Each structure stands twice: as structure tokens, then as C-alpha cells.
N, C-alpha and C positions, 0 to 999 in steps of 0.2 A: 902284259899278256895274260897273267894269271887272273887279273880282274875281268878281262874280256871273256875268258873261259868260264869264270864263275857266273857271269851274266848270262852267257849262252846256256849253261847247264840249268840255271834257274828258270829261264824261259821255257826250255824243253820240259822241265818238270811240271811247270804250270800248265803247259799245253796238254801234257800227258794226263794231269789231274782233271782238266776240263773234259778231255775226251772220255776218260773213265767215268766221270760224273754223267756225261751225256749218254754213254753206253748203258750205264746202270738204269737211268731213267727210261731209256728205250726198252730195255729188257722187262721193265715193269708195266709196259703199256699193254692194253687189251688186244692191240693189233700187231704185236711184235712178230708173230708167226707168219704174217702176210707180207713182211718187208722183203724186198729183194732188189738187187742192183739194176734190174732191167726196168723197174717202174719209173715213170716220169716224176720230176720234182718241180715244185714251185716255191719261190722264196718271196715273202712279203717284206717290203721295207715300210716302216711305220713313220709317223710324223716326227717322233723323237730320234729317228735314224736307227732304231733297234730293228732286228730282223728275226723272222721266224720262218722256218723251212718245213715243207710238207712233202711226203711221198704220196703219190696218187696210185690207187689200186686199180690198174687198167684191166686186170682179169676178173675183178669182182663187180665193178660198176663201169663197164667200158664206155657206154654211151655218155654217162655223166662226166667221166674224165675227159673224153674227147670234146664235149661241148665246152667244158671249163677251159681247156687248153685253147680251143678256138677263140673264145672271147678274150682270154688273157693275152694271146699273141697279138691282138689288135690294140692292146692298151686299154681295153674296156674297163678293167677293174682298177686302173690307176686313178687315184684321187677318190677312192671309195670310202664312204662314211661308215663309222662304227657306232653301234648302239649296244649298250650293255644292260643286262639284268643280273640277277643274283647268280644264275647258274650257267650263263653262256654269254658270248659276245656275238652280235649279228653284224654282218657286213652286207651293205646294199648300195649299189651304184644308183644314186638319185640324180646325178647331174647329166646323164646321157639317156637318150631314148631307149625304151625297152627293145630287145631284139624282136623280130617279127615271127618268132617261133617259140615253142616250149619243147620239153623232152619228156619222154615217159619216165615215171618215177621208178627207179630201180631198187625197190624194197619189197619185203615179204608181203605186206598188206596189199600190195598192188600186183601180186602174182609173180614176183621176181625173186629168185633165191639169192639174196645177198647175206652172207654169214656175218658181216661186220656189225658190231654193236656201237651205239652211241656211248662213247667213253671220253674221258678227259683227253683233250688234245686232238680229237678227230675233226675232220672236215666234213660237214654235213650240208646237203642241199635242202633248202627250205621249200615249202609249197603251201598253197591254200587248201580249201576244201576239195578242189579238183586235184586229184593225185598226180595228174600229168601236166601241171602248170608251173613246175619249177624251172628256173632259168638263171636269174641274176642275184638271188639272195642266198647266202650260205651262213652257217654259224659254226662256232667253235665252242664246244661245251667245256666247262671246268670240272664237271663231276660225271660219274658213270650213271647212265640212265637205265631204266628197266628194260628187259627184253621186249616187253610189249610195246613200249615207247619206241625202241630201236627199230621195230618192224614197220614203223610208220614213215620212216625217212630214209633217203639214200645216203649212207655213209660212203665216202669215196676217197678219203685220204687221212693221213695222220702226221703229227709233228715228228720230225726226225732231228731237228736242230732248233735251238732257241727256246728251250723249256723255261729259261729265266724270263724271256719275253712273255711267255704264256702266263707266268706268275704275275708279272707286271700288269698285264691286261686284267687279270682276275682281281687285282687290288685297286684298279681305277675306280673313281666315283661312278655312280649309276648314270649320271648325265655327263657325257663326254663332249667338251667344247672343242670343235675343230681337230679331233684326233682321228686320223685316217690311215688307210693303206695308201701310201703315196706312189708305190710302184710294185709291179709283180714281174719277177724274172723266172722264166720257164726253161727247163731242160727236158725235152720230150723223149730223150733216149731213143730216138729213131721211130717213135710211134707216129703213124700217119693219122692226124686228126682233121684232115681236110674234109672228110665226109663222115657223116653219122646220121642217125635217125632223128628227124625233126617233125614236130607237129605244128603245122601252119596255124597262125591265129589271124584275127582280123587286122587289117591295116587301119590304124587309127588316123583320123582325118582332122584337118584344121577346122575350126568352127565356121569359117566363112562358107564352107561347102554346104552347110545345112540351112543357110539363110534363104527365106523365100517370102513372098507377099502374103501368104495365108497363115503363117505362124503367129501365135498369140504373143503379145508384148506386155511387159509390166514396167511400171515406174516406181523406183524406190526413192523416197525423200528422206534424207538424213538431216537431223537437226544440226545446224551450224556448218554443215559440210557441202550440201548441195544435192543434186539429183543424178541418179543413174537410170538409164533405160536399158532393158534387156529383152532380147528375143528368145523365146523358148522353143524347144524342138520336140514336138509330140511324135514325130515320125520315128525317133530312136528311143524315146523314153516316155511313152504315152501315160503310164500309170504315175510316174513321177511328176510330170507336168500337170496332170489333172489334180493330183493331190496338192501341189503347190498353189494352183489357181483357186482351189476350194478354200485353202487356208487364207489366201489373199482376200477372197470375196467375203469371208467371215471376219475379216479385220484381225486375224490372229496375230499378225506381226506388228501391228500398230503399237508403238511404245516399247517394244523389246529392244535389247541392246545387241551390239556387236561385241560378243563376250570374249573373243580370242583374236588377237591380231599379231601376225608375224611378218615383218617387212621382208620383201623379196620372196614371199611364200604365199600366204593366204590371209583373208579376213573372214571371220566366221561369225554368224549370228543365228537368230531364230530359236534360241534355247528357251523352252517353256519355263515359266516362273509361277509360283503360287499354285492356284487352282487350274491354271491353263494346262491343257493336255492336248496331245495329238496322237492319232493312231499310227502304228507302224505299217509300212507298205513293203512290197517286194522290192529288193534291190535290183534295179535294172542294169546289171553289169555283166561283163564277159564271164567273170568267174562264177556267175550265178546262172549261166546258160542263156544270157540275153545278148543279142548282137548290137550292143551299144558301142559304136566306134568313134565317139567324140573324144578327141584328145584334150587333155587338161592343159591348155595353153593359157597365156595371160588373158584375163577377161572372161574365162569360162566360169559359169555357175554350176555347182555340183552339190550333191546331197551328202551330208555327214551321216555316219552310222555309229552304232555303239562302239566303245573303245576297243572291243575285241574285233580285230580285222576280219574274222571269219563269220561275224554276225551279219550275214548278207541280207537278211530280211528285217533289219532294224532301222532302215531309213524312216524318218518321221517328219519333223519340221525344221531341223537344223540344216543350214546350207552354208557353203563357203564360196567365195569368189577368188580365183587365182590372181594374185598380184604379179607373179612371174610364172613362167612355164613350170609345170609340175607333172611331167609325162609319166612318172613312176606311179601315179594314181590311176592310170588309164584302165587297168583291168579290174580294179577293186572298188572304184567309186563311180556313182551314176551322174556323169555330166548331163545337163539337160537344157542348157541355154548359153547365151553369149551376150556380153556387154556391147551395145551398139552406140552408146554415148555415155560420157561421164568417166572416162579414164582418168581425168584430172582429179575427180572426187575419189576414185579408187586409190590414187597415189597419196592424196591427203590423209585418208583414213589409215592406209598401210604404214604411214610414217609417224603416227602419233606416239607419244611416250607410253610405255607399258611397264608393268611390273609382273614378271613371270607370265608374259604374253597377254595379260589382262590390261585393258586401257586404264591409265591413271585417271583420266577424265572420261566419263561415260560417253560412248558414241551411240546415239539413240536413233532407231528407225522411227521417224514420225509416222510414216504410213507406207504401205505398198498397195498400189492400185493397178487394175487391168486397164490398158489403154488401147488394146485391139484384140 
């Protein structure tokens, strides 16, 4: 009996220590004064079964909180991929179609008085150049950001349990292999999130919708792999199509490589080499004010841009073809055509051996030529 009592006392002491530790960390957060028992909570379960729990600030970023809860309640964020850099970890659902709306950015630089600052452990909604295009990507910073930086994003939650998990995330390698948010559990605390302000966006369409007898076509001949034929869509991306055809007519692509290949994602080519150059063009994408609603499904050809995702006018010569559906690209990349024959060639190229996504054996574009 004494042994049982000692074990129980030890457990209680450990629980008490853990609670004290958690409370001390909470008291040191920049958002401590905004915590209250009526705020909704969300708990993420990660790939390693660790958990991290957030309180959502419904009175400070009400529309952002409701949108997040609405998506989370449907399981939208389950199986969400994590990306890490030095100062934060990003979470973006890439396996499911984008919602057909965005929400207004609830932050100071967008005319909204949100007193929360980006600090360690906060939950922050990401957005592109358009301040009202946030919806499915959020990030968790490991460090406190400047007030100026904080005014550019909608902070809408903060860690209340799982500070050890936050530290684990911070110590992960920069490239995370298959490390995800596997499930999200919500407690809305009675908050009605069924209705909130939405901004409708274009409904993205399958490529077959845009096929017609007047569209230009090109043929790509790959050394040792075969031929692909693609139909281009000037009605939704006139500048992009004209630029691509001009490069084709000037034999720009002949002899270039497919320099990046990721199976079940994309094959990419058209990177200039040596003295070869190509001018930049306007990015014909939704987030650049262009009504391009071609969805990035298997077989769609699209334009690459500079590595900075906000460099919307940096499209040039590099293109990629989707090996599998990549609808999370729909708002940010200029789809401009579709593979009408040669899916077997696409599969052959997408499955070649690679080293850090670069083909071990060169995949060469012998030539691209206009055929209509």
C-alpha cells in the first residue's frame, strides 16, 4: 500500500511540475494577456504522435478564427505538410483543392486593428502580395518579429500546451520528409463559425474545358523518351502563350535539359544556360490580377517563376508539366496549356533516377516545334 501511495504522489508531483512549467512558459508569451477560457482551441497531432495546442483569439481576429475552424471541422487540415525554415514552420494543405474563397486579412497594414504581434508560438495566417488572399497556409514562428513585420499578417492564435513540441519543431532539419499535421481537434467553446465574411475567387476548371480547334499546338521531342503534343490556351494566358511560341520559333528550347524532376509532382525544363537569355513577362495568374482559372491537373503545362513566390512578373522561359494534380499551384502559377498526347512519355520522364531532383542521366529536349 505504501508503494502505491508513493507512486501516486510521484505522479502528482510530476504532473504538478509539468503544469507549473507550462504555466511559466505561458506567462512569458507575448499573447498571455489575451488568453481566456471562452476562446476556442485547436490541437494538432503530428506524425510522431506529439501534440501542440493553440488558443484562438476570436475577439481580435474573428473572421480568421471562424474560417480556420470551418476548414478544420471538415478535416481539411488533416494530413497537412510542414515546411521549415530558420525562423518558422509553415503548414500548407497541398493534397486537397483550394477553397473557392479567401478572407480579408485582419492586420494593421490592411486597415484592421489587430494588436497581436508575431511572436514565438503564435499562429499566423500567411498571404501573398494580395492582402486578402489568405486561406489555407499558416505558420508558427520560433522567434519574435518586429512590430512592422507583425502589422503585415493576421495573428490569430497562440500555443497554450505543447511547448516541448514547439521546441522539437524548431530543432527539426530544414527539409522535413513526410512530417505532417495528421489530425486537428477543435473545441469551438460555443462559437458559431458557420457563417463569416468570404471573398469569392475564380472557380478553377479542368483543362479539357479550354480545348478547341483554333488553339495553337506544339510538339516536344525528347531524346530517348519520345514525343509529347500540347495544346496552348491563349484565351486565358495570351502573353504567356505568345512568349512561349516566340521562344519555340527561335529554337530557344532545342538542346536544353529537363533540369528538375519530382515523381508524382512535376517535370521542369527550359532553364537558360550559358549566353542564352529570355526576357521576363507578366505573370498571368489570379494573384496578379489576371483571370486565369486553369487548374493545375495532371498534364497541364505552366510557367515557373523566380524562387520568391511573390515575384509575380518573373515568368520567363522555364516551364513545368504536372505529373500529378497540383491544384495548390492554381492561384500562383500561370497554367497555359495541356498535354493532348504523350502521357506515357510524361510518366517515363517523371520516373527517371534523380539526385536531389536533378536527373542522374540528362533528359534532353531535342526540339520544340509549332504544329498548328
